[in-house]
C-alpha positions in Angstrom: -3.5 7.2 -2.6 -6.8 7.1 -4.5 -5.1 7.7 -7.9 -2.3 5.3 -7.5 -4.6 2.6 -6.2 -6.7 2.8 -9.4 -3.5 2.6 -11.5 -2.2 -0.5 -9.6 -5.6 -2.3 -9.6 -6.0 -2.4 -5.7 -8.1 -0.4 -3.2 -6.8 2.7 -1.6 -7.2 1.0 1.8 -5.1 -2.0 0.6 -2.3 0.4 -0.8 -2.4 2.3 2.6 -2.0 -1.1 4.5 1.0 -2.1 2.2 2.6 1.2 2.9 2.2 0.8 6.7 3.6 -2.8 6.6 6.7 -1.6 4.7 7.4 1.6 6.6 6.6 3.8 3.7 5.5 7.3 4.7 2.4 8.7 3.0 1.1 12.3 2.6 -0.5 13.4 5.9 -4.1 14.7 6.0 -4.6 17.9 4.2 -1.3 17.7 2.2 -2.8 18.2 -1.2 -5.1 21.0 0.0 -2.1 22.9 1.3 -0.3 22.5 -1.9 -3.4 23.6 -3.9 -3.5 26.6 -1.7 0.1 27.4 -2.3 1.2 26.6 1.3 4.1 24.4 2.1 3.7 20.7 3.2 6.8 18.8 4.1 7.6 15.5 2.1 8.5 12.9 4.7 11.7 10.9 3.8 11.8 7.3 3.4 12.9 5.6 6.6 16.1 3.5 6.3 16.6 4.0 2.6 19.6 1.7 2.7 17.1 -1.2 3.2 15.1 -0.3 0.1 13.6 -3.3 -1.6 10.6 -4.1 -4.1 7.2 -4.3 -2.5 5.0 -7.2 -3.8 1.3 -6.2 -4.2 -1.6 -8.6 -4.8 -3.1 -7.0 -7.9 -6.5 -7.7 -9.5 -6.6 -8.1 -13.2 -8.4 -5.1 -14.8 -10.7 -7.4 -16.8 -11.7 -9.5 -13.7 -12.1 -6.2 -11.7 -14.5 -4.8 -14.2 -16.5 -8.0 -14.4 -16.6 -8.2 -10.6 -18.0 -4.6 -10.5 -20.5 -5.4 -13.3 -21.6 -8.5 -11.4 -22.1 -6.3 -8.2 -24.2 -3.8 -10.1 -26.3 -6.5 -11.7 -26.8 -8.1 -8.3 -28.1 -4.8 -6.8 -30.6 -4.5 -9.7 -31.9 -8.0 -9.2 -32.3 -7.5 -5.4 -34.1 -4.3 -6.0 -36.6 -6.0 -8.4 -37.0 -8.9 -5.9 -37.7 -6.4 -3.2 -40.8 -5.3 -5.1 -42.1 -8.8 -5.0 -41.9 -9.3 -1.2 -45.3 -8.7 0.2 -46.2 -7.6 3.8 -46.7 -10.6 6.1 -50.2 -11.5 7.2 -49.9 -13.2 10.5 -53.5 -14.2 10.9 -55.5 -16.7 8.8 -59.1 -16.4 8.0 -60.2 -17.7 11.4 -58.2 -15.0 13.1 -55.6 -17.5 14.6 -52.0 -16.8 14.1 -50.4 -19.6 12.2 -46.6 -20.1 13.0 -44.1 -22.5 11.5 -43.4 -25.4 13.7 -39.9 -24.2 14.5 -41.3 -20.8 15.5 -44.0 -22.4 17.5 -41.7 -24.6 19.5 -39.3 -21.7 20.1 -42.1 -19.4 21.4 -43.4 -22.1 23.7 -39.9 -22.7 25.0 -39.3 -19.0 25.7 -42.5 -18.7 27.6 -41.4 -21.4 29.9 -37.9 -19.7 30.7 -39.1 -17.7 33.7 -40.6 -20.7 35.3 -37.4 -22.8 34.6 -35.3 -20.0 36.2 -37.5 -19.9 39.4 -37.4 -23.7 39.8 -33.6 -23.8 39.2 -32.9 -21.1 41.7 -35.0 -22.9 44.4 -32.8 -26.0 44.0 -30.0 -26.5 46.5 -26.6 -25.9 45.1 -25.6 -29.6 45.2 -28.7 -30.6 43.3 -28.3 -28.2 40.4 -25.8 -30.3 38.6 -27.8 -33.6 38.3 -28.5 -35.2 35.1 -32.2 -35.0 35.4 -32.4 -31.2 36.3 -34.4 -29.1 33.8 -32.1 -26.1 33.5 -32.9 -22.8 32.0 -30.8 -21.9 28.8 -27.3 -20.8 29.4 -27.0 -17.1 30.1 -23.8 -15.1 29.1 -23.5 -11.3 29.4 -27.2 -10.8 29.8 -28.1 -13.0 26.8 -29.3 -16.5 26.5 -28.1 -19.2 24.1 -31.3 -20.6 23.0 -31.0 -24.1 21.5 -34.6 -25.1 21.4 -35.4 -28.7 20.8 -37.1 -28.9 17.4 -36.8 -25.1 17.3 -34.4 -22.2 16.6 -30.8 -21.7 17.8 -30.3 -18.0 18.5 -28.5 -15.8 21.1 -30.6 -13.0 22.6 -31.8 -11.4 25.7 -35.0 -12.3 27.4 -36.5 -9.0 26.4 -35.7 -9.6 22.7 -36.4 -13.2 22.4 -40.0 -13.0 21.3 -39.3 -10.3 18.7 -36.3 -12.2 17.3 -38.4 -15.4 16.9 -41.3 -13.5 15.3 -38.7 -11.9 12.8 -37.7 -15.5 11.9 -41.3 -16.3 11.5 -41.8 -13.5 9.1 -38.6 -14.5 7.2 -39.9 -18.1 6.9 -43.3 -17.1 5.7 -42.0 -14.7 3.2 -39.5 -17.2 1.7 -42.0 -19.9 1.8 -44.2 -18.0 -0.7 -41.4 -18.5 -3.2 -41.3 -22.3 -2.5 -38.5 -22.4 0.1 -38.5 -25.1 2.7 -37.1 -24.7 6.2 -35.4 -27.0 8.8 -32.6 -27.1 11.3 -29.3 -28.4 9.8 -25.5 -28.1 10.3 -23.8 -26.1 7.6 -20.6 -28.1 8.2 -19.6 -31.2 10.2 -18.9 -30.2 13.8 -21.0 -27.0 13.7 -24.2 -26.5 15.6 -27.6 -26.8 13.7 -28.7 -23.5 12.1 -31.9 -22.4 10.4 -31.6 -23.8 6.8 -33.6 -22.5 3.8 -33.7 -24.8 0.9 -34.9 -24.0 -2.7 -34.2 -26.4 -5.6 -31.6 -28.3 -3.6 -29.7 -25.0 -2.8 -29.3 -24.1 0.8 -28.7 -20.9 2.9 -28.2 -21.0 6.6 -29.1 -18.3 9.1 -27.5 -17.2 12.4 -28.9 -14.6 14.7 -27.4 -13.1 17.8 -27.6 -10.0 19.9 -24.5 -8.1 20.9 -23.4 -6.9 24.4 -21.7 -3.8 25.9 -20.0 -2.8 29.1 -22.3 -0.8 31.5 -20.7 1.4 34.2 -23.0 2.2 37.2 -23.3 5.8 38.1 -21.3 6.8 41.1 -24.3 8.2 42.9 -26.1 4.9 42.8 -25.6 3.0 46.0 -24.9 -0.7 46.3 -28.1 -1.1 48.4 -30.2 0.5 45.6 -28.9 -2.0 43.2 -29.3 -4.9 45.6 -25.8 -6.0 44.9 -23.3 -7.3 47.5 -20.7 -5.0 48.9 -17.4 -5.1 46.9 -19.1 -6.0 43.6 -17.7 -4.5 40.5 -18.9 -1.1 39.5 -19.7 -2.3 36.0 -21.3 -5.3 34.2 -22.1 -6.7 30.8 -25.5 -5.9 29.4 -27.3 -6.7 26.1 -26.6 -3.9 23.5 -29.9 -4.0 21.8 -28.0 -4.4 18.5 -28.4 -7.5 16.5 -26.4 -9.4 13.8 -28.3 -11.6 11.3 -26.2 -13.5 8.8 -27.1 -15.6 5.8 -24.4 -18.0 4.5 -24.8 -20.4 1.5 -23.3 -23.6 1.0 -20.9 -21.7 -1.2 -18.7 -19.4 0.8 -19.1 -16.4 -1.5 -22.9 -16.6 -1.2 -23.8 -14.7 2.0 -24.6 -11.5 3.6 -24.6 -10.0 7.1 -26.9 -7.3 8.5 -26.3 -5.5 11.8 -28.4 -2.9 13.6 -31.3 -2.2 16.0 -34.9 -3.5 15.7 -36.0 -0.6 13.5 -33.1 -1.2 11.2 -34.1 -4.9 10.7 -37.7 -4.0 10.2 -36.8 -1.4 7.5 -34.3 -3.9 5.8 -36.6 -6.9 6.0 -37.6 -6.9 2.2 -33.9 -6.5 1.4 -33.0 -9.4 3.5 -35.6 -11.7 1.9 -34.6 -10.5 -1.7 -30.9 -11.1 -1.0 -31.5 -14.7 0.2 -33.6 -15.4 -2.9 -30.9 -14.0 -5.1 -28.3 -16.0 -3.4 -30.3 -19.2 -3.8 -30.9 -18.5 -7.5 -27.1 -17.7 -8.1 -25.5 -20.3 -5.9 -25.5 -23.1 -8.5 -23.7 -20.9 -11.1 -21.3 -19.7 -8.5 -20.5 -23.3 -7.6 -19.9 -24.2 -11.2 -17.6 -21.2 -11.6 -15.8 -22.2 -8.5 -15.3 -25.7 -9.6 -14.2 -24.7 -13.0 -11.6 -22.2 -11.3 -10.4 -25.0 -9.1 -10.0 -27.4 -12.0 -8.1 -24.8 -13.9 -6.0 -24.1 -10.9 -5.3 -27.8 -10.5 -4.4 -28.1 -14.2 -2.0 -25.2 -13.8 -0.5 -26.8 -10.6 -0.1 -30.0 -12.4 1.6 -28.3 -15.4 4.0 -26.5 -13.1 4.7 -29.8 -11.3 5.2 -31.7 -14.6 7.7 -28.9 -15.7 9.5 -29.2 -12.3 9.8 -33.0 -12.7 10.9 -32.6 -16.3 13.7 -30.1 -15.3 14.8 -32.5 -12.4 14.7 -35.6 -14.7 16.7 -33.7 -17.4 19.3 -32.8 -14.9 19.5 -36.4 -13.6 20.0 -37.6 -17.2 23.0 -35.3 -17.5 24.4 -36.7 -14.3 23.8 -40.2 -15.7 25.6 -39.3 -18.8 28.6 -38.0 -17.0 28.7 -41.3 -15.0 28.3 -43.3 -18.1 31.3 -41.5 -19.6 33.4 -42.1 -16.6 32.5 -45.9 -16.7 33.3 -46.0 -20.4 36.7 -44.3 -19.6 37.4 -46.9 -17.1 36.6 -49.6 -19.5 39.1 -48.3 -21.9 41.7 -48.2 -19.1 40.7 -51.8 -18.2 41.3 -53.1 -21.7 44.7 -51.6 -21.8 45.4 -53.2 -18.5 44.1 -56.6 -19.7 46.4 -56.2 -22.8 49.3 -55.5 -20.6 48.6 -58.5 -18.4 48.5 -60.7 -21.6 52.1 -59.6 -22.3 53.2 -60.4 -18.8 51.6 -63.8 -18.5 55.1 -65.4 -19.1 56.5 -63.5 -16.1 54.5 -65.5 -13.7 55.3 -69.1 -12.4 54.0 -72.0 -14.4 51.2 -72.9 -12.0 49.8 -69.4 -12.0 50.0 -68.8 -15.8 46.9 -71.0 -16.9 44.8 -69.5 -14.1 45.6 -66.0 -15.1 44.9 -66.8 -18.7 41.5 -68.2 -17.7 40.8 -65.1 -15.6 41.6 -62.8 -18.5 39.3 -64.8 -20.8 36.4 -64.5 -18.4 36.9 -60.7 -17.8 37.3 -60.0 -21.6 34.2 -62.1 -22.4 32.1 -60.3 -19.8 33.3 -56.9 -20.8 32.4 -57.8 -24.4 29.1 -59.4 -23.7 27.8 -56.9 -21.2 29.7 -53.7 -21.2 29.1 -51.7 -17.9 28.6 -48.4 -19.6 25.8 -50.0 -21.9 24.1 -51.5 -18.8 24.2 -48.1 -17.1 22.8 -46.5 -20.3 20.0 -48.9 -20.4 19.2 -48.2 -16.7 19.1 -44.5 -17.4 16.9 -44.7 -20.5 14.5 -47.7 -20.0 11.6 -47.4 -17.5 9.9 -50.0 -15.3 7.8 -52.5 -17.3 4.5 -51.1 -15.8 5.1 -47.6 -17.2 4.3 -47.2 -21.0 4.1 -43.4 -21.2 7.2 -41.3 -22.0 9.5 -40.4 -19.1 9.6 -37.0 -17.6 12.8 -36.0 -19.4 11.7 -36.9 -22.9 11.7 -34.1 -25.4 8.3 -32.6 -26.4 7.0 -33.5 -29.8 9.1 -36.7 -30.1 7.3 -40.1 -30.2 8.2 -42.5 -27.3 8.1 -46.1 -28.6 6.1 -48.1 -26.1 7.9 -51.4 -26.8 
């Protein structure tokens, strides 16, 4: 699987998925080790061989793949160098007072008020809890609160982790601010909620932070009374997991990274997070230019394909027109013979009808001579509307189309 995937230009995981999708058996675990040791290992036959058909794989061009690998290696080197420039955070100024960013300050103040908000809310009668003027605590779900602080941060964490998460944001803001970054709450896309936005030289990265949850099963020896839970309640509940996810997403889709882990993991990776964000902000403009250039090239290719498709259709239509014109011309020849025959038979009609027939024959011959139907049809097929001056879709390449 490893060798073939390299030859095909895809990952071994992608090749394995393709085999599973198409019902292709693969060597089981230990197959090659058994063969190397001289032991027998059965080769599984292809299921339903009568349904054999080609399998299409999405391959990566070797040049593009090597370039992508080189870009990843260069990115790692740049991030490693940036990590060395990230200095430890000093939370206190000369006067000994902690200086927080306004978003952090508002968030810490809001979190400190949550216990009081909960007590007040629980004291309210049930029918009064849904009024428009009720100051409710933030929504709680699976042991976590969705904090949407006015003029502050939007994060999802448990009460025990809220202060730590906010101070981590404070460290991030202070670290990136040293490089000239500005912070505010903005929506990445229309219809999305506001997220912490870091802006540098008109380039933006958006942050989202959330704590996970897990299923906690109560021990069987723990009584309902000890847990102060009602009789008949479930023997399990959702609780915060103590594992967090912090994502950074640029205005360009490919600029982004996600980190997961416990508190110690984030504290250990903090300089990497800062360096990755700085690298993303620096590369985002060039990534955008590459994306726009690729999209423009893709549009040109699509336009060329559509043009070729229109040309093929138009050429086929001209062939149909030519067959129709030939049929009309053949009918004209038959008509001329018919008129000649009528000329010879004029004397066979009564005297009152003869001059009328002669006049009719003269009109038909005149119209046929003046405006032959096959010529009119030929003109309709070749000539274009007056407002279009460029050559038609069926026109041969390399030949000049006279505009007039």
